[in-house]
C-alpha positions, 0 to 999 in steps of 0.5 A, spaced: 467 458 824 459 458 824 456 460 831 450 456 830 450 449 834 445 444 831 443 437 834 444 430 830 441 424 831 442 418 827 449 417 825 449 411 820 450 410 813 447 416 811 447 420 818 454 420 819 456 423 812 451 428 813 453 430 820 460 430 818 459 435 812 456 440 818 462 439 822 466 440 816 462 447 814 464 449 821 458 448 825 458 446 832 454 439 833 451 435 838 450 428 836 447 422 839 446 414 836 445 408 839 452 406 836 457 409 841 463 408 835 459 412 831 458 418 836 466 417 837 467 418 830 464 424 830 466 427 837 473 425 834 472 431 829 469 436 834 462 434 835 459 434 842 457 427 844 450 426 848 448 421 852 441 421 850 436 424 845 433 428 851 441 431 852 441 433 844 434 437 845 437 440 851 443 442 847 441 445 840 435 449 838 435 445 831 436 438 831 436 433 825 434 426 825 436 420 820 433 414 822 431 408 819 423 407 821 417 411 823 417 407 829 424 409 831 423 417 829 416 417 833 420 414 839 426 419 839 422 425 837 415 424 842 417 419 847 416 423 854 424 422 855 425 424 848 427 430 844 420 433 846 422 433 853 429 438 851 429 444 854 432 448 848 429 444 842 425 449 837 425 445 831 426 438 828 428 437 821 427 429 819 431 427 814 428 420 814 423 416 810 417 415 814 411 416 810 406 422 810 402 419 815 407 418 820 410 425 819 403 428 820 403 424 827 410 426 829 408 433 827 402 433 831 406 431 837 411 436 837 406 441 836 403 440 843 410 443 845 411 448 840 416 444 837 416 445 829 417 439 825 420 439 818 419 434 813 425 433 809 427 426 807 433 426 802 435 421 796 441 420 793 444 414 797 451 414 801 455 417 795 450 423 795 451 424 803 458 424 802 459 428 796 453 433 798 449 432 792 443 429 796 436 431 793 433 434 799 425 435 799 423 440 804 416 441 807 414 446 812 412 453 813 416 458 808 419 462 813 422 456 816 425 453 810 428 460 808 431 460 815 434 453 814 436 453 807 443 456 809 445 449 813 440 444 808 444 446 802 450 443 805 447 436 804 445 438 796 440 441 792 434 443 795 426 442 793 421 446 797 414 442 796 409 446 801 408 448 808 404 441 810 408 435 814 407 429 809 409 432 803 416 431 803 415 424 805 410 423 799 415 425 794 420 421 797 416 415 797 414 416 789 422 417 788 424 410 792 418 406 788 421 408 782 428 407 784 426 400 786 422 398 780 428 400 776 432 395 780 427 389 779 425 390 772 432 391 770 434 385 774 429 381 770 431 384 763 438 382 764 437 375 766 433 374 760 438 377 756 444 373 759 441 367 759 439 368 751 447 369 750 448 376 750 454 379 754 451 383 760 456 389 759 454 390 752 447 389 754 448 395 759 451 399 754 446 398 749 440 400 754 444 406 757 444 409 750 437 407 748 430 408 751 431 403 757 436 406 761 435 408 768 438 409 775 439 401 776 442 400 769 447 406 769 450 406 776 447 400 780 448 394 775 455 396 773 458 397 780 454 392 784 451 386 780 456 385 774 462 385 779 458 380 784 459 385 790 452 387 791 454 393 795 451 399 793 450 401 800 442 401 801 439 395 805 434 391 802 430 391 808 429 399 808 427 399 801 422 394 802 420 399 808 419 405 803 416 401 798 411 398 803 409 405 805 408 408 798 403 402 797 400 403 803 399 410 802 397 409 795 391 405 797 389 409 803 388 415 798 385 411 792 391 410 787 392 403 784 399 400 785 399 394 781 406 395 779 408 397 786 405 391 789 409 387 785 416 390 787 414 390 794 413 382 793 420 382 790 423 385 796 419 381 801 423 375 797 429 378 797 429 379 804 427 372 805 432 369 801 438 373 802 437 375 809 437 381 814 444 384 811 441 384 804 443 389 799 438 393 795 441 390 789 440 383 792 434 383 788 438 381 782 441 375 786 434 373 787 432 373 779 439 370 778 437 364 783 430 363 779 433 364 772 439 359 773 444 365 770 449 369 773 449 377 771 456 378 771 462 381 767 468 377 765 472 375 771 467 377 776 464 373 782 459 368 779 456 366 786 
């Protein structure tokens, strides 16, 4: 049994499995989420259930966040009744994707109470969260990174990106822009091929043996598009949030984002046409609708 107790706030699709991995490794864990069922699921495995974010700040020195938006992270960390008011908290490790400017704002707010903000977004999806294979992109003073390394490694391989808050976020936004762009362009290419008469399964076999292969063609399309399930496990609204943050940051520092802006608009359409519950892979559904063709393997749903 590990002697250290950590806090964890945000027990959704990503946070729940990551928190579970800490429990499985023997760490004590104080947890909070606005969804009581998510808290109870972790409490059943041995976590201490907290009634508020401030309670988590009273229970642990190091607290992990896995939250969906910059606004929620700021509220949880820096509101007067949030973590900043906790009696024990000394370090907040943010696994969320909130963009570099928001990361710097939260870091500055916490620093006024001598609380360190660790910018540490992750990538690898729900499967990676469960398996402990997420890429962890950490930015903080080197001595703090070294101190956190033994626990962070339970989430997956670690990458140290520097000492300033925002550097991890910049890396994560670049990664997620490329991931979204892969889904968008693969959707268009596959729809074109299928409408021309090609078998989509054979198309993917060829693409994945050639220079066009990418994460969408290798995993997302076989699992969630050819099957008609559209359930890769990452919400389209969150993908839009990440791409919007990336394009906004690029504009702020003077980097053109012609393709990035197009991907952002594709996600706007996906959310508008497929609704709040749309999956990331519903981008392909939008292209199918416009094209009048279904990208499906034989026997799969063509809805």
